[in-house]
C-alpha positions in Angstrom: 45.2 117.6 115.3 45.8 113.8 115.1 48.9 112.4 116.8 50.3 111.0 113.6 50.0 114.3 111.8 51.6 116.1 114.6 54.6 113.8 114.7 55.0 114.0 111.0 55.0 117.8 111.0 57.3 118.0 114.0 59.9 115.7 112.7 59.7 116.7 109.0 63.3 117.3 107.9 64.4 120.6 106.4 64.9 120.4 102.7 68.6 119.7 102.2 70.8 120.7 99.3 71.9 117.7 97.1 75.3 116.5 98.0 78.0 117.4 95.4 79.4 114.7 93.2 82.7 113.4 94.6 85.8 114.6 92.8 88.1 112.1 91.1 90.7 112.3 93.9 88.0 111.5 96.5 86.3 108.7 94.7 89.2 106.3 95.3 88.5 106.2 99.0 84.9 105.0 99.0 84.1 101.5 99.9 84.0 100.3 96.3 87.7 100.9 96.1 88.6 97.8 98.1 85.7 95.5 97.0 87.2 92.1 96.0 85.7 91.3 92.6 84.8 87.6 93.0 83.2 87.5 89.5 86.7 87.8 87.9 89.2 85.0 87.6 92.1 85.8 89.8 95.5 86.0 88.2 98.3 84.0 89.9 101.6 85.8 89.9 104.2 83.7 91.7 107.7 84.9 92.4 109.1 82.2 90.1 107.0 83.6 87.2 107.4 87.3 88.2 111.2 87.4 88.4 111.6 86.4 84.8 109.5 89.4 83.7 110.9 92.9 83.7 113.3 92.1 86.5 117.0 91.5 86.6 118.2 89.3 89.4 121.3 90.3 91.3 123.2 87.2 92.4 125.2 87.4 95.7 124.1 91.0 96.1 126.4 92.2 99.0 125.2 95.8 98.7 121.6 94.6 98.9 122.2 92.5 101.9 124.0 95.4 103.6 121.2 97.8 102.9 118.5 95.4 104.2 120.6 94.6 107.3 120.9 98.3 108.0 117.1 98.8 107.6 116.3 95.8 109.9 118.8 97.1 112.5 116.6 100.2 113.0 113.9 98.0 114.6 114.3 97.1 118.2 113.1 93.5 118.0 115.1 92.8 114.9 118.2 94.5 116.2 118.0 92.2 119.3 118.8 89.3 117.1 122.4 90.5 116.6 124.4 91.5 113.5 125.1 88.0 112.4 121.5 86.9 112.6 120.4 90.0 110.7 122.8 89.3 107.9 121.7 85.7 107.8 118.1 86.8 107.6 118.8 89.3 104.8 120.6 86.6 102.9 117.3 84.7 102.6 115.9 87.4 100.3 116.3 87.6 96.5 117.5 90.9 95.1 116.4 92.4 91.8 116.7 95.6 89.7 113.7 97.0 87.8 113.7 99.8 85.2 111.6 102.9 85.4 108.1 102.5 83.9 107.8 98.8 84.6 104.9 97.3 86.6 106.0 95.5 89.7 102.7 94.4 91.2 99.3 94.0 89.5 95.9 94.8 91.0 93.8 91.7 91.8 96.7 89.3 91.4 97.3 86.6 93.9 101.0 86.9 94.7 103.2 84.7 96.9 105.9 87.3 97.6 106.6 90.6 99.2 109.1 93.3 98.3 111.1 95.8 100.3 112.2 98.9 98.5 115.9 99.5 98.9 116.3 102.3 96.4 113.9 104.2 94.1 110.2 105.1 94.1 106.9 103.6 92.8 103.4 104.8 92.1 100.6 102.9 93.9 97.3 103.0 92.0 93.9 101.5 92.2 91.6 101.0 89.2 88.0 101.8 89.9 85.0 99.8 88.4 84.3 102.9 86.3 87.7 102.5 84.6 89.3 105.5 86.3 92.6 105.1 88.0 93.3 106.7 91.5 96.8 107.4 92.7 97.0 106.2 96.3 100.4 107.5 96.9 104.1 106.8 96.3 106.2 104.0 97.8 109.8 104.9 98.6 113.0 103.3 100.1 112.4 101.4 103.3 108.8 100.6 102.6 107.2 97.3 101.9 105.0 96.1 99.0 102.7 93.0 98.8 102.9 92.1 102.5 99.1 91.7 102.9 98.9 89.0 100.2 101.7 87.1 101.8 100.2 87.3 105.2 96.6 86.6 104.4 96.7 84.9 101.0 94.4 87.5 99.4 94.7 89.4 96.2 96.7 92.6 95.6 94.6 95.7 96.4 96.5 97.9 94.0 99.1 98.0 91.3 102.6 99.4 91.6 104.7 100.9 88.8 108.3 102.0 89.0 108.7 105.8 88.8 112.5 105.4 88.9 115.0 102.6 88.6 114.5 100.2 91.5 116.6 98.0 93.8 114.3 95.6 95.6 114.7 92.8 98.2 112.1 90.0 97.6 110.8 87.4 100.1 108.8 84.5 98.6 106.1 82.7 100.7 107.9 79.4 100.6 111.1 81.0 102.0 109.1 82.7 104.8 107.4 79.3 105.6 110.8 77.6 105.8 112.1 80.5 108.0 109.2 80.0 110.4 110.1 76.3 110.7 113.9 76.6 110.9 114.5 80.0 112.5 111.3 80.8 114.6 113.0 83.7 116.4 114.1 85.4 113.2 110.7 84.7 111.7 108.8 86.2 114.7 110.9 89.3 114.7 110.4 89.7 110.9 106.6 89.2 111.2 106.5 91.8 114.0 108.3 94.3 111.8 105.9 93.6 109.0 102.9 94.0 111.3 104.2 97.4 112.4 104.4 98.4 108.7 100.9 97.3 108.0 99.7 99.2 111.1 101.4 102.4 109.9 99.8 102.1 106.5 96.3 101.6 108.1 96.8 104.7 110.2 97.7 106.7 107.1 94.6 105.5 105.3 92.5 106.3 108.4 93.9 109.8 108.6 93.2 110.4 104.9 89.7 109.0 105.3 89.1 111.4 108.2 90.2 114.4 106.0 87.8 113.3 103.3 84.9 112.9 105.7 85.3 116.4 106.9 84.9 117.6 103.3 81.6 115.9 102.9 78.4 117.9 103.6 76.9 117.3 107.0 73.7 115.2 107.0 70.6 117.4 107.4 69.0 117.0 110.9 65.3 117.1 111.4 64.0 120.4 112.7 60.7 120.8 114.5 57.9 122.5 112.6 56.6 125.0 115.2 53.9 126.5 113.0 50.4 125.6 114.1 
């Protein structure tokens, strides 16, 4: 028997069953979900434009400042700034109310602001190239929206729609830049807090990906053909 024929017969893979088509809830976690579509014009959604649409600004929002100060005080690095500095930091944010059913962030937009949810809940969704929408999860009080776009200047990865009436604290990019220049200690503590939130979300996505991978059929491994 020729060497080439022997190797071909020995390493010939067993006939594998075709992999099942992914279910709708699984399809949202494949690589295409987060592909940045460069062929489309990016929509610019600045905070100056956004706050005039479907949002009611709350001037001198003492309740909002108190709620955000309380949230910040739960972080060790932020709490080390002291109560007065935390209140000063919280006063740099804008505060708004949003009705249920309103869109807060749009997928593929380039936004220059982030939001912290003080009250209410939102649905986070991703539209697939096929046109299907995948629910990524829900965002609730204490969580952050839009931080990646503010940190790296990229487009929004998903859209967020209010499931209930919302109370939000908003930080625009120009305000963050001024904070870095004028109050570097406060800015460093805030950026550290945001980095922890990003890390937590990445861990959650990684955990969900691991679960989905365990559902996928194992790749067929070659089995030697011992018949001679």
